[in-house]
PAGU-364085 format. One line per 10 residues: number of its first residue (from 1); their letters; for each residue x, y, z of C-alpha. Coordinates in steps of 0.5 Angstrom, whole numbers. Example, Ala and Ser with C-alpha at 12.3 -4.5 7.8 and 13.67 -1.06 7.14 Angstrom:
1> AS> 25 -9 16 ~ 27 -2 14
END
This chain:
1> MNLSEFCIRR> 80 110 2 ~ 78 105 7 ~ 72 100 7 ~ 68 105 12 ~ 70 111 8 ~ 68 108 2 ~ 61 106 5 ~ 60 112 8 ~ 60 116 1 ~ 56 110 -2
11> PVFTTLLMVS> 50 109 2 ~ 46 106 -4 ~ 52 100 -5 ~ 52 99 3 ~ 44 99 3 ~ 44 94 -2 ~ 49 90 1 ~ 45 89 7 ~ 39 87 3 ~ 43 82 0
21> FLTLGIYGYL> 45 79 7 ~ 38 79 9 ~ 36 75 3 ~ 41 70 3 ~ 40 69 10 ~ 32 68 10 ~ 33 63 4 ~ 38 59 8 ~ 33 59 14 ~ 28 56 10
31> RLATNALPNV> 32 51 8 ~ 35 49 15 ~ 33 42 18 ~ 30 42 25 ~ 34 37 30 ~ 36 36 37 ~ 43 37 36 ~ 48 37 30 ~ 49 31 26 ~ 54 26 29
41> DFPTIQVTAS> 54 20 25 ~ 58 14 29 ~ 60 9 24 ~ 57 3 27 ~ 56 -4 24 ~ 52 -9 28 ~ 52 -16 26 ~ 47 -21 29 ~ 48 -29 28 ~ 43 -34 30
51> LPGASPESMA> 43 -42 31 ~ 37 -43 35 ~ 38 -48 41 ~ 46 -47 42 ~ 48 -45 49 ~ 51 -38 50 ~ 58 -42 51 ~ 57 -45 44 ~ 55 -39 41 ~ 61 -35 43
61> ATVATPLERE> 66 -40 41 ~ 63 -43 35 ~ 60 -36 32 ~ 62 -30 35 ~ 70 -32 36 ~ 71 -34 28 ~ 67 -27 26 ~ 71 -23 31 ~ 78 -26 29 ~ 76 -24 21
71> FATISGIDNM> 73 -17 24 ~ 80 -15 27 ~ 83 -15 21 ~ 79 -9 18 ~ 82 -2 19 ~ 79 4 23 ~ 76 0 28 ~ 75 4 35 ~ 72 -1 39 ~ 69 -8 38
81> TSSSITGSSS> 64 -12 43 ~ 60 -18 43 ~ 54 -21 47 ~ 52 -28 46 ~ 46 -31 49 ~ 42 -38 48 ~ 41 -38 40 ~ 44 -32 38 ~ 50 -27 38 ~ 51 -20 37
91> ITIQFNLDRN> 57 -16 35 ~ 58 -9 35 ~ 63 -6 31 ~ 65 2 32 ~ 69 5 27 ~ 73 12 28 ~ 69 18 26 ~ 73 19 20 ~ 71 12 17 ~ 66 12 11
101> IDGAALDVQT> 60 7 14 ~ 59 5 7 ~ 66 3 6 ~ 66 0 13 ~ 60 -4 11 ~ 63 -7 5 ~ 69 -9 9 ~ 65 -13 14 ~ 61 -16 9 ~ 67 -19 6
111> AISAAQPDLP> 70 -21 13 ~ 63 -25 14 ~ 64 -29 8 ~ 71 -30 10 ~ 69 -33 16 ~ 63 -37 13 ~ 67 -44 13 ~ 69 -44 20 ~ 62 -43 22 ~ 57 -48 25
121> KEMTSVPKLR> 54 -52 19 ~ 48 -52 22 ~ 47 -45 22 ~ 41 -44 17 ~ 42 -37 16 ~ 48 -32 14 ~ 50 -27 19 ~ 47 -21 18 ~ 49 -14 18 ~ 46 -7 19
131> KVNPADQPVF> 49 0 20 ~ 47 3 26 ~ 48 10 30 ~ 48 9 37 ~ 48 17 38 ~ 41 17 35 ~ 35 15 39 ~ 28 13 36 ~ 24 19 34 ~ 17 16 34
141> YIAVASDVLP> 14 10 37 ~ 8 7 35 ~ 4 2 39 ~ 0 -3 34 ~ -6 -7 38 ~ -12 -11 37 ~ -17 -15 42 ~ -19 -20 36 ~ -13 -22 32 ~ -7 -26 34
151> MTQLSEYADT> 0 -23 35 ~ 3 -27 29 ~ -2 -23 25 ~ -2 -17 28 ~ 6 -17 27 ~ 5 -19 20 ~ 1 -12 19 ~ 6 -8 23 ~ 12 -11 19 ~ 10 -12 12
161> IMGQRIAMLP> 4 -6 11 ~ 7 -1 16 ~ 14 -2 17 ~ 16 -3 10 ~ 12 3 8 ~ 15 8 13 ~ 22 5 12 ~ 21 8 5 ~ 20 15 7 ~ 25 20 6
171> GVSQVNIYGQ> 29 21 12 ~ 28 15 15 ~ 34 10 17 ~ 30 4 20 ~ 24 2 23 ~ 26 -3 29 ~ 20 -7 31 ~ 19 -10 38 ~ 15 -15 41 ~ 14 -18 34
181> QKRAVRVRVN> 12 -25 34 ~ 13 -27 27 ~ 9 -32 24 ~ 11 -40 23 ~ 9 -47 23 ~ 10 -50 29 ~ 10 -58 29 ~ 10 -60 37 ~ 11 -68 37 ~ 9 -73 43
191> PELLAGRNLT> 15 -77 44 ~ 11 -83 47 ~ 7 -83 41 ~ 13 -82 37 ~ 17 -88 40 ~ 10 -92 39 ~ 11 -92 32 ~ 18 -93 32 ~ 20 -86 30 ~ 25 -81 33
201> MSDIAQSIQQ> 25 -73 32 ~ 31 -74 27 ~ 26 -78 22 ~ 20 -73 23 ~ 25 -67 21 ~ 28 -71 15 ~ 20 -72 13 ~ 19 -65 14 ~ 25 -62 10 ~ 23 -67 4
211> AASITPPGTL> 16 -64 4 ~ 19 -57 4 ~ 24 -57 -1 ~ 24 -52 -6 ~ 30 -55 -10 ~ 28 -52 -17 ~ 25 -58 -22 ~ 28 -54 -28 ~ 26 -52 -35 ~ 24 -56 -42
221> MGRYQQFNID> 27 -53 -48 ~ 23 -55 -54 ~ 24 -53 -61 ~ 20 -47 -62 ~ 18 -46 -54 ~ 21 -47 -47 ~ 17 -49 -41 ~ 18 -48 -34 ~ 17 -54 -29 ~ 14 -53 -22
231> IVGQPNVANA> 11 -57 -17 ~ 5 -55 -14 ~ 1 -58 -8 ~ 7 -57 -3 ~ 4 -56 4 ~ 4 -48 6 ~ 0 -48 12 ~ -1 -52 18 ~ -7 -56 17 ~ -3 -58 10
241> FKSLIVSQSS> 3 -61 14 ~ -2 -65 19 ~ -3 -70 13 ~ 4 -71 12 ~ 6 -78 12 ~ 12 -79 16 ~ 13 -87 16 ~ 10 -93 12 ~ 11 -100 14 ~ 12 -106 10
251> KGGISRLSDV> 5 -108 11 ~ 2 -102 8 ~ 1 -98 15 ~ 2 -91 14 ~ 4 -86 20 ~ 2 -79 19 ~ 5 -73 23 ~ -2 -72 26 ~ -1 -79 29 ~ 5 -77 33
261> GDVIEGAEDD> 3 -69 35 ~ 0 -63 33 ~ 1 -58 28 ~ -1 -51 29 ~ 0 -44 26 ~ 4 -40 32 ~ 10 -35 33 ~ 17 -36 31 ~ 20 -34 37 ~ 14 -35 43
271> RTAGYANGKS> 19 -32 48 ~ 18 -25 46 ~ 13 -20 49 ~ 11 -13 48 ~ 6 -9 52 ~ 3 -2 53 ~ -3 1 57 ~ -4 -6 59 ~ -5 -10 52 ~ -1 -14 48
281> VVTLAIQRQP> 2 -10 43 ~ 7 -9 37 ~ 12 -3 38 ~ 15 1 32 ~ 21 5 33 ~ 23 10 28 ~ 30 12 27 ~ 32 18 22 ~ 38 18 18 ~ 44 23 20
291> GSNTVDVVDR> 43 30 18 ~ 35 29 16 ~ 30 34 19 ~ 27 30 26 ~ 21 34 26 ~ 19 33 18 ~ 21 26 19 ~ 16 25 25 ~ 11 29 21 ~ 11 25 15
301> VKKLLPQFEQ> 10 18 19 ~ 4 22 22 ~ 1 23 16 ~ 1 16 14 ~ -3 13 20 ~ -10 15 17 ~ -8 11 11 ~ -6 5 15 ~ -12 5 19 ~ -16 5 12
311> IIPASVTLTP> -12 -1 10 ~ -11 -5 16 ~ -18 -9 20 ~ -22 -4 24 ~ -20 -8 30 ~ -13 -6 30 ~ -11 1 33 ~ -5 5 32 ~ -3 9 38 ~ 3 14 38
321> MFDRSVSIKD> 7 13 44 ~ 13 17 44 ~ 14 23 40 ~ 21 26 40 ~ 20 32 36 ~ 15 35 41 ~ 21 36 46 ~ 26 38 40 ~ 20 43 38 ~ 19 45 45
331> SIHDVQITLY> 27 46 47 ~ 28 50 40 ~ 22 55 42 ~ 25 56 49 ~ 32 58 46 ~ 28 63 41 ~ 24 66 47 ~ 31 66 50 ~ 34 70 44 ~ 28 75 44
341> IAVILVILVI> 29 76 51 ~ 37 77 50 ~ 35 82 44 ~ 31 86 48 ~ 35 87 54 ~ 41 88 50 ~ 37 94 46 ~ 35 97 53 ~ 43 97 55 ~ 44 101 49
351> FLFLRQFSAT> 39 106 50 ~ 40 107 57 ~ 47 109 55 ~ 46 113 49 ~ 39 116 51 ~ 37 117 43 ~ 32 113 39 ~ 37 114 33 ~ 43 112 36 ~ 40 106 39
361> LIPSLAIPFS> 37 104 33 ~ 44 104 29 ~ 48 99 33 ~ 41 95 34 ~ 41 93 27 ~ 47 89 27 ~ 43 84 31 ~ 38 82 26 ~ 43 83 20 ~ 48 79 23
371> LIATFGGMAA> 43 73 26 ~ 39 73 19 ~ 46 73 15 ~ 48 67 19 ~ 43 63 17 ~ 45 63 10 ~ 52 61 12 ~ 49 55 16 ~ 45 53 10 ~ 51 53 6
381> LGFSLNNVSL> 55 49 11 ~ 49 44 12 ~ 48 46 19 ~ 41 45 22 ~ 37 49 27 ~ 39 45 34 ~ 40 47 41 ~ 47 48 40 ~ 47 52 34 ~ 41 56 37
391> LALALSIGYV> 45 57 43 ~ 51 60 39 ~ 46 65 36 ~ 43 67 43 ~ 50 68 46 ~ 52 72 40 ~ 47 77 41 ~ 51 80 46 ~ 57 80 42 ~ 55 82 35
401> VDDAIVMLEN> 53 89 38 ~ 60 90 41 ~ 63 92 34 ~ 57 97 33 ~ 57 100 40 ~ 65 101 39 ~ 64 105 32 ~ 58 109 34 ~ 61 111 41 ~ 67 113 38
411> IIRYREKGLP> 63 117 32 ~ 59 120 38 ~ 65 123 42 ~ 67 127 35 ~ 60 129 35 ~ 60 132 42 ~ 67 135 40 ~ 63 139 35 ~ 64 136 28 ~ 59 135 23
421> AQEAALVGAK> 55 129 22 ~ 59 126 16 ~ 66 128 18 ~ 65 125 25 ~ 63 119 22 ~ 69 119 17 ~ 74 121 23 ~ 71 116 28 ~ 71 110 23 ~ 78 111 21
431> EIGFTILAIT> 81 112 28 ~ 77 106 31 ~ 77 101 25 ~ 83 97 27 ~ 81 96 34 ~ 74 93 31 ~ 78 89 27 ~ 83 87 33 ~ 76 85 37 ~ 73 81 32
441> FSLVAVFIPV> 79 77 29 ~ 81 76 36 ~ 74 74 39 ~ 74 69 33 ~ 81 66 34 ~ 79 63 40 ~ 74 58 37 ~ 80 56 32 ~ 82 50 37 ~ 75 48 38
451> LFMPGIVGRL> 75 46 30 ~ 80 41 31 ~ 78 38 37 ~ 77 30 36 ~ 72 26 37 ~ 64 27 39 ~ 66 33 43 ~ 69 36 37 ~ 64 34 32 ~ 58 37 37
461> FREFAVTISM> 62 44 38 ~ 64 45 31 ~ 58 47 29 ~ 57 52 35 ~ 64 55 34 ~ 63 56 26 ~ 56 59 28 ~ 58 64 33 ~ 64 66 29 ~ 60 67 23
471> AILISGVVSL> 55 71 27 ~ 61 75 30 ~ 65 76 23 ~ 58 79 20 ~ 57 83 25 ~ 64 86 24 ~ 63 87 17 ~ 56 91 19 ~ 60 95 24 ~ 65 97 19
481> TLTPMLCQYM> 60 99 13 ~ 53 100 15 ~ 54 103 22 ~ 58 109 20 ~ 54 110 14 ~ 48 111 18 ~ 52 115 23 ~ 52 121 18 ~ 44 121 18 ~ 44 120 26
491> SFKEGGWSHD> 40 126 29 ~ 44 129 35 ~ 42 132 41 ~ 47 134 46 ~ 45 131 53 ~ 41 125 49 ~ 34 124 48 ~ 29 126 54 ~ 34 129 58 ~ 30 129 64
501> KTQWFQTAFD> 27 122 64 ~ 34 119 64 ~ 38 123 68 ~ 38 118 73 ~ 42 114 69 ~ 47 119 67 ~ 48 121 74 ~ 49 114 76 ~ 54 113 71 ~ 58 119 72
511> RVLGFYGRTL> 59 117 79 ~ 61 110 78 ~ 66 114 73 ~ 68 118 78 ~ 69 113 83 ~ 73 109 78 ~ 78 114 77 ~ 79 115 84 ~ 80 108 85 ~ 85 107 79
521> TFVLAHRFKT> 89 113 81 ~ 90 109 88 ~ 91 102 84 ~ 97 105 80 ~ 100 108 86 ~ 100 101 89 ~ 102 97 82 ~ 106 92 85 ~ 101 89 90 ~ 96 89 84
531> LMLTIGSLFV> 102 85 80 ~ 102 80 86 ~ 95 79 86 ~ 95 78 78 ~ 100 73 79 ~ 96 70 85 ~ 90 69 81 ~ 94 65 75 ~ 96 60 80 ~ 89 60 83
541> TVLMLIYSPK> 86 59 76 ~ 90 53 75 ~ 89 50 82 ~ 81 51 81 ~ 81 48 74 ~ 85 42 77 ~ 81 40 83 ~ 74 43 81 ~ 69 37 80 ~ 68 35 73
551> GFFPLEDNGL> 63 32 69 ~ 61 30 62 ~ 55 33 60 ~ 49 36 64 ~ 43 31 64 ~ 37 33 60 ~ 30 33 62 ~ 27 30 55 ~ 21 27 59 ~ 23 20 57
561> ILTQTEASQD> 26 14 62 ~ 29 8 59 ~ 29 3 65 ~ 32 -4 64 ~ 29 -10 69 ~ 33 -16 71 ~ 31 -22 75 ~ 34 -28 77 ~ 38 -32 72 ~ 34 -38 72
571> ISFDAMVALQ> 27 -35 71 ~ 22 -38 66 ~ 19 -34 61 ~ 12 -34 64 ~ 15 -32 71 ~ 19 -26 68 ~ 12 -24 64 ~ 9 -24 71 ~ 14 -19 74 ~ 15 -15 69
581> TKLAQIVENN> 7 -14 68 ~ 7 -12 76 ~ 13 -6 74 ~ 9 -4 68 ~ 3 -3 72 ~ 6 1 78 ~ 9 6 73 ~ 3 7 69 ~ -1 8 76 ~ 4 14 78
591> PMVDKVTSRI> 1 21 77 ~ 8 23 73 ~ 7 18 68 ~ 4 19 61 ~ 5 13 57 ~ 9 6 58 ~ 11 1 54 ~ 14 -6 56 ~ 18 -11 52 ~ 21 -18 54
601> GGRGSLNQGI> 25 -23 50 ~ 27 -21 43 ~ 35 -21 42 ~ 36 -20 50 ~ 36 -25 55 ~ 30 -28 58 ~ 31 -25 65 ~ 32 -18 62 ~ 26 -13 60 ~ 26 -6 58
611> LVIGLKPQSQ> 21 -1 60 ~ 20 6 56 ~ 17 11 61 ~ 14 17 58 ~ 13 23 63 ~ 8 28 63 ~ 10 35 61 ~ 15 39 66 ~ 10 44 68 ~ 6 38 71
621> RPKIQEAMRQ> 11 34 75 ~ 18 35 78 ~ 25 34 75 ~ 27 28 71 ~ 32 26 77 ~ 27 27 82 ~ 22 23 78 ~ 27 17 77 ~ 28 17 85 ~ 21 17 86
631> LRQELSKIPG> 20 11 81 ~ 26 7 84 ~ 23 7 91 ~ 16 4 88 ~ 19 -1 84 ~ 24 -3 89 ~ 18 -6 93 ~ 17 -12 88 ~ 21 -17 90 ~ 25 -22 85
641> INSYMQPVQN> 27 -16 80 ~ 31 -10 80 ~ 30 -4 75 ~ 36 1 73 ~ 33 7 70 ~ 37 13 66 ~ 34 19 62 ~ 34 18 55 ~ 39 24 52 ~ 40 27 46
651> ISVGGRLSRG> 48 26 47 ~ 49 19 47 ~ 55 15 46 ~ 58 8 46 ~ 55 2 42 ~ 52 -2 47 ~ 46 -2 51 ~ 47 -2 58 ~ 44 -1 65 ~ 47 5 67
661> LYQYTLQGLD> 50 12 63 ~ 57 10 65 ~ 61 4 64 ~ 67 1 67 ~ 70 -6 63 ~ 75 -11 66 ~ 78 -16 60 ~ 82 -22 61 ~ 83 -29 59 ~ 79 -33 64
671> YHDLKKWSES> 72 -32 66 ~ 73 -34 73 ~ 79 -29 74 ~ 74 -24 71 ~ 68 -26 76 ~ 73 -26 82 ~ 76 -19 81 ~ 69 -16 78 ~ 66 -18 84 ~ 71 -14 88
681> MIAEIKKIDD> 71 -8 84 ~ 63 -8 84 ~ 63 -9 92 ~ 68 -3 93 ~ 65 2 87 ~ 58 1 91 ~ 61 5 97 ~ 63 11 93 ~ 58 16 95 ~ 56 19 88
691> VIEVSTDLQM> 55 13 85 ~ 48 9 85 ~ 45 3 81 ~ 51 -1 80 ~ 50 -7 76 ~ 54 -12 72 ~ 53 -16 65 ~ 56 -22 68 ~ 51 -27 68 ~ 54 -34 70
701> GSLQINVELI> 48 -36 75 ~ 44 -40 70 ~ 42 -47 70 ~ 44 -52 65 ~ 43 -60 64 ~ 50 -63 62 ~ 49 -69 58 ~ 54 -74 59 ~ 55 -80 54 ~ 56 -87 57
711> KDKAESLGIT> 61 -88 51 ~ 62 -96 52 ~ 55 -97 51 ~ 54 -92 46 ~ 59 -95 42 ~ 57 -102 42 ~ 50 -100 40 ~ 52 -95 34 ~ 50 -89 38 ~ 54 -83 36
721> YDQMRKELYY> 55 -76 39 ~ 52 -72 33 ~ 46 -77 33 ~ 45 -75 40 ~ 46 -68 39 ~ 41 -67 33 ~ 36 -71 37 ~ 36 -66 43 ~ 36 -60 38 ~ 30 -63 34
731> AYGTAQVGTI> 27 -63 41 ~ 29 -57 45 ~ 33 -53 40 ~ 27 -49 37 ~ 30 -52 30 ~ 28 -49 24 ~ 27 -55 19 ~ 24 -52 13 ~ 21 -45 10 ~ 15 -44 7
741> YTQSNNFEII> 15 -38 2 ~ 9 -34 0 ~ 8 -28 -5 ~ 10 -23 0 ~ 13 -26 6 ~ 17 -33 8 ~ 15 -37 15 ~ 20 -42 18 ~ 17 -49 20 ~ 19 -50 27
751> LEVDKSYQRE> 20 -57 30 ~ 20 -59 38 ~ 17 -63 43 ~ 10 -62 46 ~ 10 -56 51 ~ 8 -61 56 ~ 15 -65 55 ~ 19 -59 56 ~ 19 -57 63 ~ 23 -62 67
761> IDNLKDLYLR> 30 -65 67 ~ 26 -72 67 ~ 23 -70 60 ~ 29 -72 57 ~ 28 -79 59 ~ 22 -79 54 ~ 27 -79 48 ~ 29 -85 44 ~ 35 -86 40 ~ 36 -91 34
771> TSSGKLIEFD> 41 -96 35 ~ 45 -99 29 ~ 40 -105 28 ~ 34 -100 28 ~ 31 -101 34 ~ 30 -95 39 ~ 33 -95 46 ~ 31 -90 52 ~ 35 -84 52 ~ 38 -84 59
781> SVARLKLGPT> 40 -91 58 ~ 46 -89 54 ~ 47 -82 58 ~ 48 -79 65 ~ 44 -73 66 ~ 47 -68 71 ~ 44 -61 73 ~ 50 -55 74 ~ 51 -48 73 ~ 52 -44 67
791> ALSINHQGQL> 53 -37 64 ~ 46 -34 61 ~ 51 -29 57 ~ 58 -29 54 ~ 61 -22 53 ~ 67 -20 49 ~ 71 -14 48 ~ 77 -14 43 ~ 76 -21 42 ~ 77 -22 50
801> PSVTISFNLK> 72 -24 55 ~ 70 -18 59 ~ 65 -16 64 ~ 62 -9 64 ~ 60 -5 71 ~ 55 0 69 ~ 53 5 74 ~ 49 12 75 ~ 51 18 79 ~ 47 21 84
811> EGGSLGRVTD> 44 28 83 ~ 50 33 83 ~ 55 27 83 ~ 62 28 79 ~ 64 24 74 ~ 71 26 75 ~ 71 25 82 ~ 68 18 81 ~ 73 16 76 ~ 79 18 80
821> QIKAIEKQIF> 76 14 86 ~ 75 8 81 ~ 83 9 80 ~ 84 9 87 ~ 80 2 88 ~ 84 -1 83 ~ 91 0 87 ~ 87 -1 93 ~ 85 -8 92 ~ 92 -10 88
831> LPASIISSYQ> 88 -11 81 ~ 93 -16 77 ~ 96 -14 70 ~ 93 -20 67 ~ 86 -16 68 ~ 85 -10 63 ~ 81 -4 66 ~ 78 1 61 ~ 72 6 61 ~ 67 5 55
841> GTAQVFQNSM> 62 10 52 ~ 60 16 56 ~ 66 15 61 ~ 71 14 56 ~ 69 20 52 ~ 69 24 58 ~ 76 22 60 ~ 79 23 53 ~ 76 30 53 ~ 78 32 60
851> AGMGWLLLLS> 85 30 58 ~ 85 35 52 ~ 81 40 55 ~ 86 44 59 ~ 91 44 53 ~ 85 46 49 ~ 84 52 54 ~ 92 54 53 ~ 92 53 46 ~ 86 58 45
861> VVVMYIILGM> 90 63 49 ~ 96 62 45 ~ 92 63 38 ~ 89 69 41 ~ 96 71 43 ~ 99 70 36 ~ 93 74 33 ~ 94 80 37 ~ 101 80 36 ~ 100 80 29
871> LYENFIHPIT> 95 85 29 ~ 99 90 33 ~ 106 88 31 ~ 108 87 38 ~ 110 81 42 ~ 109 85 49 ~ 102 88 48 ~ 98 82 47 ~ 100 79 54 ~ 97 86 57
881> ILSGLPSAII> 91 85 53 ~ 90 77 56 ~ 92 79 63 ~ 85 79 65 ~ 84 72 63 ~ 85 68 70 ~ 80 73 74 ~ 75 71 68 ~ 76 63 69 ~ 76 64 77
891> GAIIAILIMG> 69 67 77 ~ 66 62 72 ~ 68 56 76 ~ 66 60 83 ~ 59 61 79 ~ 59 54 77 ~ 60 51 84 ~ 55 56 87 ~ 50 53 83 ~ 51 46 85
901> MNVDMIAMIG> 54 44 78 ~ 60 41 75 ~ 65 44 71 ~ 63 40 65 ~ 64 40 57 ~ 59 46 56 ~ 62 50 62 ~ 69 49 59 ~ 66 52 52 ~ 64 58 56
911> MILLIGIVKK> 71 59 59 ~ 73 59 52 ~ 68 64 50 ~ 70 68 56 ~ 78 68 53 ~ 75 71 47 ~ 70 76 51 ~ 75 79 56 ~ 81 81 52 ~ 76 86 49
921> NGIMMVDFAL> 77 91 55 ~ 84 90 54 ~ 84 92 47 ~ 80 98 47 ~ 85 101 53 ~ 91 99 50 ~ 89 101 43 ~ 88 108 46 ~ 94 108 50 ~ 98 107 44
931> HAQRSGVSAD> 95 112 40 ~ 96 117 46 ~ 103 115 47 ~ 105 116 39 ~ 102 123 40 ~ 108 124 46 ~ 103 123 52 ~ 107 119 58 ~ 105 112 59 ~ 102 113 66
941> QAIYDACLVR> 98 119 63 ~ 96 115 56 ~ 93 109 60 ~ 90 113 65 ~ 86 117 60 ~ 85 110 56 ~ 81 107 62 ~ 77 113 63 ~ 75 115 56 ~ 74 108 54
951> FRPIMMTTLS> 70 106 60 ~ 63 108 57 ~ 64 103 51 ~ 67 98 56 ~ 61 98 60 ~ 56 98 54 ~ 60 92 51 ~ 60 88 57 ~ 53 90 60 ~ 51 88 53
961> AFFGVLPIAF> 54 81 53 ~ 52 80 61 ~ 45 81 59 ~ 45 78 53 ~ 47 71 56 ~ 43 72 63 ~ 37 69 60 ~ 41 63 58 ~ 44 62 65 ~ 37 63 68
971> ALGAGAELRQ> 33 60 63 ~ 28 54 65 ~ 24 50 60 ~ 26 44 55 ~ 33 43 54 ~ 35 49 59 ~ 40 44 63 ~ 44 44 57 ~ 45 51 56 ~ 45 53 63
981> PLGIAVVGGL> 52 51 65 ~ 55 56 59 ~ 51 62 61 ~ 53 61 68 ~ 60 60 67 ~ 60 67 62 ~ 56 71 67 ~ 61 69 73 ~ 67 70 69 ~ 64 77 66
991> LTSQILTLYI> 62 79 73 ~ 69 78 76 ~ 73 80 70 ~ 70 86 69 ~ 71 89 76 ~ 79 86 76 ~ 81 88 69 ~ 79 95 69 ~ 85 95 74 ~ 89 89 72
1001> TPVIYLYLNR> 90 91 65 ~ 93 98 66 ~ 98 96 71 ~ 100 90 67 ~ 101 95 61 ~ 106 100 65 ~ 110 94 67 ~ 111 91 60 ~ 111 98 57 ~ 118 98 59
1011> FVRNV> 120 92 55 ~ 117 95 49 ~ 123 98 46 ~ 127 93 47 ~ 123 88 44
END
């Protein structure tokens, strides 16, 4: 007794089995998280180190290099980059995807400890690490503003009250605070007043350090009691430091800090700023933990906002800026609408062929049972409701009914021969059962190679492959159990329901079938020409795969644009603020724009800024590419500053923030060589038609004051390099000379000369140095000052100096074509072997993925052949079944090109899917022909009868698949850009393969059938 017979004779068992499928599926659905994409966790760690006042060269040589040397000993590193600017170095370490992030963090912390002896002793803080995921963009932004409170106090509210509380929420990974001006005590000294009291900056620094010392006094241990000792009255606010005694003469005269300067409550970093809606703001950017529910995380944060408003002063306003959950919900809603449309179209196709309500209902039940049960499997495997998994479910609609259609059509055929309902169900199910198994397992087999795809692409599409495979396997179970069981209760009316109303379709189908029979006879009579056409299509397929324009992923329109701005490298902070404000005002006034945030400084260079632009809903504006084009034109009118735009994508790879979506990196031992060759490459890359917004991170045009010690004179006076360096550091290096600790926070004490003495080169001459005899001499009496060029930032990759060239593509541009042209440019300009070139981020993943995609397609065919060979116990017939694949690939590529798209990763997955779909026609033909030949029918007659008898189920299943995927191919709305290439590829492939395989497969069958006995 086979499975179908068992279920036909045990209807209660079968019914309860399906109820259990539904129950588990509904339970699983309620547990599924909602996200934009499957969880892709890049094990990435970012280490930041600071030494205020140090030049980029000094930071790179004394901080970044020792740390990089230790990090290089850690196993599993995929990529390591660093960027050093004035006073700060940031090192990003990206590990292999299989590396455990917690273990990697322990290794990095150990390496930091090992590098500690080699780091500058002036560093007041240990390098800090944090786990980051470059694939995850912030999901929610909040702007905190006030017209009354200073930015330091506003920053304290944003950090201690809001940021820390939000970070404790379930699902929140971290809260980044932009535009923050952390409170500090700033001591601003007048060097002339200082010299008048025979003092130096070092004297002031020493006095403050002694006053702010937190050395623990100790404990008294008595016979019966113990007593802690503490010192009270230490200064902890700016005003308290003003009365600090900094010197005392032998005659009893004293000098206080207020006598030589001022002490104010200020910001630790006063060269950072954030703006939104024309106001100064502090922006909180919330990132979710990998695998958490984006929509739930955003909802939890929103629920906290009313609580924050009750705690903070009434003058503080909280404005939600950019909510990524909105686009996610819109995208998933649009996929669900697409899914519903596909269901309706598929059911309509079934009804037109069967023309009976009961007959239409039976295969249609396979859709809800298969899809709902799949939710249970998704929940068990930790998947989420996202664009990729829902796309898999939407695509599966056209295929989950295939098995049920084939089963139902075969049973109906026996009913039409006069068999009773139960007997027709038993005979029809037994005859077609193996065919259904072959269709199901061979379709699932095509996704096996996808499960082993490496890297980010493999991680993304693993969920797609497993989800659609589960749906297809469950549909196979439904078609072998529920479908034949229900068929025995199906009412049957000869000619179908309401014969007169649907006769037009039957008449049209009969004419098509008659035409097919006549043309098939002609093709079989000229089989050699058909064979040559098949072989030719194989060669055309290979050529089209090689020479078609390639891309990575289509650009999504999430309504969010990240714009990086850059001014001249020697620009002042105030001038940069003025230019950035002009850009922000232009963007805010654009009718396409909803909200804008702007920020300068922080961890970046002072000549760089960032605009985050939120566009209005898609119905109120053009596509995001057109919106960026218009904004570029407007922003280009502002002289002195450049802007580089890129749409924020759900699929983001690479560990660095760059000015373009694609990066090309040069590495070498010498920065001057790098500068020379990078400039040559940039000049040529700008000539490529598909490329726009070419930029580089090479910044060697800043200005530097070189201080040269007059050695002989300095030595005679007892003045050393270290003494001179410290005096300059305390004057201009934003020196942190102490820390104030409170119950809830701590604040740095910053020492510097007054702002009026920080503007000109000649201001250095106002400083004084103390000789070995105790007298003060003018700074320029022992030093020469020269102005020269210097680097604004120093970048390393893999411990080598590097220059990264970033670029974007024009709309319709091909990344594959661009990478080929860049390779040709390297040869054209004779790039030396000492300069190492490579792609980073998206471009690197694209090249790695494309290199293996051809092999993946081939492997899918091989796996399909193996599965079919095992099922049929035959080496030859699987080749017959797979003979229609080239025609499907040709149709897919032609459709992609007609629509003006690139053959990208999404389209490639569509082609892999086609491999599984197209063989279905061959399986139904070959299976019938083999049965007929075993009954003594000749091969010619067997395959001819197979084509005509199986024509109806072939058309039903193909049209179901076609109309199931049609809404995806022509979908609009949120996230449609990501889905369309796959739908278009499948539609194009189905159209060509359906026409050609109906003729190619029987011809190949007859040619290869001669070898069956021999093999």
